[in-house]
Each structure stands twice: as C-alpha cells, then as structure tokens.
TORGU-569481 format. One record per residue (C-alpha): x, y, z. Coordinates in steps of 0.2 Angstrom, whole numbers, plus 5000, padded with zeros to 4 digits. Layout:
TORGU-569481
XYZ;...
//
This chain:
TORGU-569481
534857644223;536457734226;537057744243;536857914252;538558004256;539158034273;539258224278;541058274278;541058294297;540558114299;541858054286;543258134295;542758064311;542757884304;544457934296;545157984313;544457824321;545257704307;546957784310;546857774330;546357594327;547857564317;549057614332;547857554345;547357384340;549057304340;549457384358;547857304364;548457134357;550157164366;549357204383;548157064382;549456934380;550757024392;549657074407;548756914412;549756814425;551156934423;551656894442;551756724439;553556634439;555156694447;555456874441;557356864448;557856714438;559256714427;559856894425;558456994429;558757004448;560457054444;560057174432;558657244443;559757254458;561057354449;559857474440;558857504459;560557524467;561057654454;559557764457;559757734477;561557784477;561557914464;563057814456;562557824438;564157834428;564957684436;563857544439;564057434454;563657244459;564157194475;564857364486;566657394479;566357294463;566157394448;565057324434;565857334417;564857204407;563657334399;563357514396;562057584409;560657654399;559557514400;559957504419;559457674422;557757644412;557257484421;557857534439;556957694439;555157604442;555957484454;556657634464;555057734464;553857604466;554857464476;555657304469;554257194463;553757094449;552657234441;554157374443;555257254436;554457204420;553657374417;555257444408;555257294395;553357304393;553557484387;555057444375;554157304368;552657424366;553757554356;554257404345;552757364340;552257554336;553957574326;553457424316;551757494312;552657664308;553857574296;552357474288;551357644285;552757714274;552257594260;550657504266;548857514268;548157544286;547557354284;549257294281;549957394295;548857354308;549357184305;551057204305;550957264322;549757114327;550957004320;552257064330;551257074346;550656884344;552556834340;552856714356;554756744354;554456924356;553156954370;553756814382;555256914384;554057054392;554356944407;556056984412;557157124413;557857124395;559257224389;559057164372;557257234370;557857404374;559357384361;557957314349;556957464351;558357584348;558857484333;557257484327;556957664328;558557694317;557757574305;556257684304;557357834300;558257764287;556757674279;555857844279;557357924271;557357804258;555457824253;555458004255;557058044247;557758154261;559558114267;559258194285;558458044291;560057954288;560958074300;559658064312;559757874313;561357904323;560357954337;559357794342;560857704335;561957784349;560657744362;560857554356;562657554358;562257614376;561257454379;562457324373;564257344368;564657384350;563257274343;562157434335;563657474324;563357304314;561657424307;562757544296;563157414283;561457344283;560757534279;562157534266;561457374257;559657444259;560257604250;560957514237;559557404235;558257534233;559257634221;559857774233;561757754232;561957934230;561557944249;562957814255;564057954259;562658014273;562957864282;564557934288;563458074297;562557914305;564057854312;564758014318;563158054328;562957874335;564857894341;564458074349;562957994358;563957844364;565757894366;565758014381;565157874393;566457754386;567857884387;567457924404;567457744410;569157724402;569857884410;569157834427;569557654427;570757624414;571357444410;570157364422;568657434411;569357384393;569957214397;568157164404;567157264393;568057234377;568957074381;567756974391;566057034385;566557054366;568256964362;567856804372;566056794366;566656824349;568056674350;566756554358;567456574376;566756504392;565356634392;564356564376;562856474377;563356294376;561656224371;561856314354;563856274351;563956224334;562156244328;562356384314;560356354312;559956394330;558856554325;558056464310;557656334322;556856464333;555756534319;555356364313;554756314331;553956464337;553356584322;551656514320;550356544312;551456684304;552656564296;551356514284;551156704277;553056714278;553356564267;552056624254;553056784254;554756694250;553856594236;553156744229;554756844229;555756694222;554356694207;554556864204;552756924210;552257074220;551657054236;550757244238;551357394245;552957494242;554257364238;555657464245;554957444262;554857254259;556657254252;557357354268;556357234280;557157074270;558857144271;558757184290;558157004294;559356924282;560757004287;560557004307;559956814304;561756784296;562756894309;561956824323;562056644318;563956664313;564256744331;564756594342;563556654358;561956614350;560456654363;558656664358;558356834366;559656904354;558356884339;557257014347;558057134334;557357064319;555656994324;554957174321;555457174304;555056994300;553257044304;553157174289;553157054275;551956954285;550757104287;550957154269;550356974263;548956984275;548357144270;548557124251;548556954247;547656834260;546156734254;544356784258;544056664272;545656754281;545156914277;543356884285;544356834300;545356984300;543857094297;543157034312;544757054323;544957234317;543057274321;542957184338;544657144344;544857304354;543457244366;543557064363;545357034367;545257124383;543857014389;544656864383;546156924393;545256974408;544456784408;546056704406;546856814421;545456754433;545856574428;546856484441;548256424428;550056454428;550956534412;552656504421;553356374431;553456414450;555156484458;556256384467;555556374485;557356384493;557456564490;555756634498;556156514513;557856594515;557156764512;555756734526;557056664538;558056844535;556556944538;556156834554;557956874560;557657064556;558657054539;560457044549;562057074540;562656934530;564356894525;564756814507;565356634509;565056574492;563756664483;564056764466;563256934463;561856854452;561256754468;561656894480;560557014470;559056934477;559656964495;559857154492;558157184483;557357094498;558357174512;559257324504;560957264507;562157154499;563157004506;564757084511;566157044499;567356914503;568156884486;568356994471;567856934453;569556834450;569156744467;570556814478;570056854496;569857034499;568957024516;568656904531;567056894542;567456904561;566856804574;565156794577;564656834558;563256754548;563956684532;562956634516;563356484505;562756424489;563256254484;563656294466;564756434469;566456364475;566656364495;565956254509;565756294527;567156274538;567456174553;566956324566;565456364558;563756304564;562256284554;560856424557;559756384540;559856264526;558756224513;559156154495;560756234489;560656374501;561456374520;561656514532;562956474544;563656564561;565556574562;565956544581;566456704593;568356724592;568556584577;569556624561;568556594545;569256444536;568056394522;568256214513;568956244495;568356124482;
//
C-alpha cells in the first residue's frame, strides 16, 4: 500500500526543522562539552590572565590604540582586536572565569558554524551536520574554550576567509575572493602577519579546482586585507617608531622564526609535532580520516562536491607543513586546520559509513538535541574535576591583600604575566620598578609593600621584613627611611 503523501505545509515545516537541525545540533554538542565544569581550574594560568588584564584595562582606560600591560609599559607583542573582544565581557560583567572564557566560546561556536557552512556548499545535510559534530567533539579544539585564546579568534577569521573562497570556487563568482580580504585583514589584527600565509593556499585551491582564471583576483584579496589591517600598524609605527617595530616584527616574528629563546622548547626539533597531536587526540575521527586518505590514494570518490574536499585538503596539508617548518611549534596553533580537517571526516560519515555506524548516527541526529544536554547536566552535577586545581599560593596571597584593603604594591620581582592576577583582583598593578629590559625605572620609598616571585630574578634586601610568604610568593615591607636594595641573582 502506497504511503500517503504529507500535505505541503507539513512538508515545509519538516524541511525547516531539518535545516535548523543542521546548524543547531553541532552547536548543542559544542556547548555540552564546553559548559559543564567551566569554572574548574585556574583561568588565569598561562597567558589567559595576562591577556584578560590587558583587554580589560583597554576598556577601563579607553586606551584602545596602544595596549598596555603594567602602567607605562606598552604591549607591542600582538595586534589589539582579540583583546578588545575578550576584554569587553570582563569589563561589563567583571573579571571572572565565565566572562573570561565567554569570548573564546563565541569564537569556537563561529568556527563550528563556518565549518558547517563550507560543508553545505557541496554536501548533504547529513554530511554537513557531521562536519560540525566532528569539530565540536575534537578534543584539541574544544579544550581551548577554557582559556583566553587569540588563536581561536584568528582561526575564526581565517575560516571565514576560507568559506568565502570556497564559495567563490563552487559558485564561480570572483567577488567572494575579494570579500575574503575582510576576514583575512581581521585575522591580521589578531596575530602578526600569520594570515598572509592563506593567500598562496587560496591560489593552490583555485588551480586544483580549475579556476586559474580567477588567480588575479587574489591581488584584490591582499589589497582588502591590507586596507583592513594597515591603519593600526601604521598608527603604531607613527606613534612609537622603532620601539614598536623592533618588538612586533623583531621579537615576535623574526626571533620566533629563527628559533630564538621565545620558542616552545618541548617541540624543538620535532617536525612531526602536529602529526603526533592528531595521532594522539583525533579519536574516533582518525579512523574516518584514514579511510578518506586511502580512498583518495585509490582514486575512489567519497561523496559530495570534490572541489570542497580538495580545498579542505589543501588547507590542512598547507598549514601542517607551514606550522611544522616554523620553529615555534605549539598545540594551540593547530586550531587553524581542525575545522577543515572535519570536512573529509563528515563527508565519509555522511556518504560512505557502514550501516551500523549510520544507525548510531541517526540516533544522535534524532535524539542528540535533548540527550546531550541531559548527559551534560548529569556530568555537571557530578563532583569531578576536568582541570587540575589552581596553585593555592595565589588565592592565599590575594586573600591576604583583601584582608589588608588591597594596599598599593611595588614590583620587587614579578613579571607582568603574574602581576596581571593582582590587577584583575584589585584593579591596580604592582608599581613598575623595572622596564622590559630589566633596567630600574623607579624605587619604592620606605614603608612600601614589595611583592616578589622566586622565579623572576630579585630577592628581598636586608632592610625588608616579610609580611606574607607562601610557596614562591613573598610580600615584604621596606623599613621606614631605608633605601631599597634587593639582592640580585
């Protein structure tokens, strides 16, 4: 007996639900692995506290063009866009684990949506939704939402540029190539010069997809990107001159490219660093990825528009090669290729997976929108930790300062990364005594409180008495009328 056709209105409603599920289900999955126990751990660890303090201070002071760390110390290491974005919720809501991580979660959600959008240019809805789910459940991707990540924002803008380029290739309209310069310029406003590496990758995509006549349009891409990013760079050069260029282009770019002291020592000499990360942390998606590679080598088609898969493959391989050649290898830099890496995985799951896998996929597609939040809620209620607890010496010192009414501190030996914790808690930095080159620029008067960290060089002098000490942290009071004479290592 023939199945009765559904009325047109009902068919339209079901179609809208299917479309909505394509976009919403990956978002639900991302939030379910991100939000439970979000407040665990020490959110100021590493660069997060430093970046958060710089961004928050920009909004508090209105100094947006030149970022500052400690008072009087311009921050020339990175462009300001990601600091503006992440500092806004901390300024409005106050510094906290939730306001600090909100910006990175938004950027991660944008990456997921853009990955789905790229997939929809040449895949079925099932393939696209599994691209989004794959990315949302990639450990090396979603774990970065628990920090303030400039790399996540850079990845968002670079993937937005990739989306416009792939759209131009599939649709045959060169306008998208020029428009890609806008997010590319925004990427240049997150990290120095890295985004420019995407332009030759776009050229390779055009050649691989038979769109070589569109190659000249990439000059427009470059031009638009420069128009977006150049004003801030020129303004900083005009205001600060050599002090800006030597730090921004010297220490942050040339020294890292040359393998200087700022590189990640644990990855020195390990060109396979990112391949190792994929091998260790890309499960279970690595199985589907291997199947895609084998199918490609054997000349078998996976499914969907082959041009989308080619562009994704070029993006992943090119970034893997570039990042592996670059001496400063860090796992967070890999955020830029994970959205594209999810595209062949989603294609395999959507077109070539076995019947038992398809059955499980259908169950997730039908029930994941409510089952995942329920599971996340149960997990959130469990008394477990997903991150190691913070170092207790910092809460102890901050509690001591609160008990004293958050008094003024002088910087005995404490770099800006650590002093940012005091700023975020009390609203004031330790008063700077040394510049970035270690030269003394100010001296605390008698009676001052002076803060030291044991790893930052100086030790308390003979005329200082200890007021607080815990772990590596020490606060002393300089005797009235005494001259500060710290002990040098």
